[in-house]
ZAMARGU-4260 file (C-alpha; in steps of 0.2 Angstrom, whole numbers, plus 5000, padded with zeros to 4 digits):
<rodrens>
0) 5582/5067/5380 | 5589/5064/5399 | 5587/5046/5396 | 5598/5047/5380 | 5610/5057/5389
5) 5611/5044/5403 | 5613/5029/5391 | 5627/5043/5382 | 5635/5044/5401 | 5633/5027/5405
10) 5642/5020/5391 | 5656/5032/5394 | 5659/5026/5411 | 5659/5007/5405 | 5673/5013/5392
15) 5682/5020/5406 | 5681/5004/5416 | 5686/4991/5402 | 5694/4999/5388 | 5695/4990/5371
20) 5713/4991/5366 | 5720/4985/5349 | 5735/4978/5351 | 5751/4984/5343 | 5768/4976/5345
25) 5778/4993/5344 | 5772/4997/5361 | 5779/4979/5369 | 5794/4980/5378 | 5793/4963/5387
30) 5787/4947/5382 | 5785/4934/5394 | 5782/4915/5394 | 5774/4908/5409 | 5778/4891/5414
35) 5786/4879/5429 | 5805/4878/5429 | 5815/4860/5428 | 5817/4846/5416 | 5801/4840/5424
40) 5789/4851/5418 | 5796/4856/5401 | 5784/4847/5390 | 5768/4849/5400 | 5753/4858/5394
45) 5756/4871/5408 | 5773/4877/5402 | 5767/4881/5383 | 5772/4900/5388 | 5789/4893/5388
50) 5788/4883/5372 | 5781/4898/5365 | 5797/4909/5367 | 5807/4893/5362 | 5798/4891/5346
55) 5798/4911/5344 | 5816/4913/5347 | 5822/4897/5337 | 5833/4906/5327 | 5840/4918/5339
60) 5858/4913/5343 | 5860/4922/5359 | 5860/4913/5375 | 5848/4917/5389 | 5854/4929/5404
65) 5850/4925/5421 | 5844/4940/5433 | 5835/4937/5449 | 5820/4927/5447 | 5821/4926/5428
70) 5830/4921/5413 | 5830/4933/5398 | 5835/4938/5381 | 5835/4954/5371 | 5831/4954/5354
75) 5826/4970/5345 | 5814/4981/5353 | 5811/4967/5365 | 5815/4956/5381 | 5809/4939/5381
80) 5809/4932/5398 | 5806/4915/5407 | 5803/4917/5426 | 5813/4905/5436 | 5801/4902/5448
85) 5784/4891/5449 | 5770/4896/5439 | 5761/4900/5455 | 5772/4913/5460 | 5776/4921/5443
90) 5769/4940/5448 | 5784/4941/5459 | 5797/4937/5444 | 5788/4947/5432 | 5787/4963/5446
95) 5806/4962/5448 | 5809/4961/5427 | 5798/4977/5425 | 5809/4986/5439 | 5824/4978/5430
100) 5820/4984/5414 | 5813/4999/5420 | 5795/4996/5411 | 5776/4998/5415 | 5765/4982/5415
105) 5754/4990/5400 | 5771/4986/5389 | 5771/4968/5394 | 5764/4953/5384 | 5761/4937/5395
110) 5762/4919/5385 | 5752/4906/5394 | 5742/4892/5393 | 5724/4893/5394 | 5711/4877/5397
115) 5696/4887/5391 | 5701/4888/5374 | 5703/4874/5362 | 5720/4869/5356 | 5727/4878/5343
120) 5716/4894/5346 | 5723/4909/5354 | 5717/4926/5360 | 5727/4942/5362 | 5719/4953/5376
125) 5722/4967/5388 | 5715/4970/5405 | 5707/4953/5408 | 5705/4944/5426 | 5714/4927/5430
130) 5699/4916/5425 | 5707/4903/5438 | 5725/4902/5430 | 5734/4903/5446 | 5751/4912/5438
135) 5741/4925/5430 | 5731/4929/5448 | 5748/4929/5454 | 5754/4943/5443 | 5739/4954/5445
140) 5741/4952/5463 | 5760/4956/5463 | 5758/4970/5451 | 5741/4978/5456 | 5734/4978/5441
145) 5725/4968/5426 | 5732/4981/5414 | 5744/4970/5404 | 5743/4960/5388 | 5740/4941/5387
150) 5742/4929/5374 | 5731/4916/5379 | 5735/4898/5371 | 5723/4887/5370 | 5727/4868/5377
155) 5710/4861/5380 | 5708/4845/5367 | 5690/4836/5376 | 5699/4833/5392 | 5690/4834/5408
160) 5696/4848/5420 | 5711/4857/5419 | 5718/4850/5434 | 5718/4833/5425 | 5728/4838/5410
165) 5738/4854/5412 | 5754/4844/5420 | 5754/4830/5409 | 5768/4829/5394 | 5759/4836/5377
170) 5757/4822/5366 | 5763/4822/5348 | 5749/4829/5338 | 5745/4842/5350 | 5764/4848/5350
175) 5762/4850/5331 | 5746/4862/5333 | 5753/4871/5346 | 5769/4874/5336 | 5759/4882/5322
180) 5750/4892/5335 | 5767/4898/5341 | 5772/4903/5324 | 5757/4914/5322 | 5760/4922/5338
185) 5777/4925/5333 | 5771/4934/5317 | 5761/4944/5326 | 5775/4952/5336 | 5786/4952/5322
190) 5773/4958/5308 | 5790/4961/5296 | 5798/4944/5299
</rodrens>
């Protein structure tokens, strides 16, 4: 019986350390797409966070407003934002946005490229480590937590190392696949249209 009690206690400790959460869009206040600013990077795989927001907000007539280190649009219950700093410094812009909009990391969804996932695939997860993504590492470092939501958008298409392709422009076939993926993510955020 002691063995079972320890097993139950151990299981409860693990649950405290890495809680499994179901994504609930009604709890999200900030949706941030990660990418690099400027025309040079606009069509790169590393900028799928920006591209996803552009696709999700395609029918939104409102214009982006500028704040310190980020641009934003308020739409419905969400604030959509794009950091106006390079990917590796995203954490500072995200910290500023949370302060500006009086929100908490757990009410934020970051949309970003993920070279570990095949193109067209995505995962929405909570509380994961950076797994080598420097924009996410910056967010974790500056926010002092990994307790935020991430929409990891797959960009791998049989290429070599991530550094070999993430800063290259997307080809047309991949753009079409990603456009469909962005629409899927948009339907999760806006389940009622």
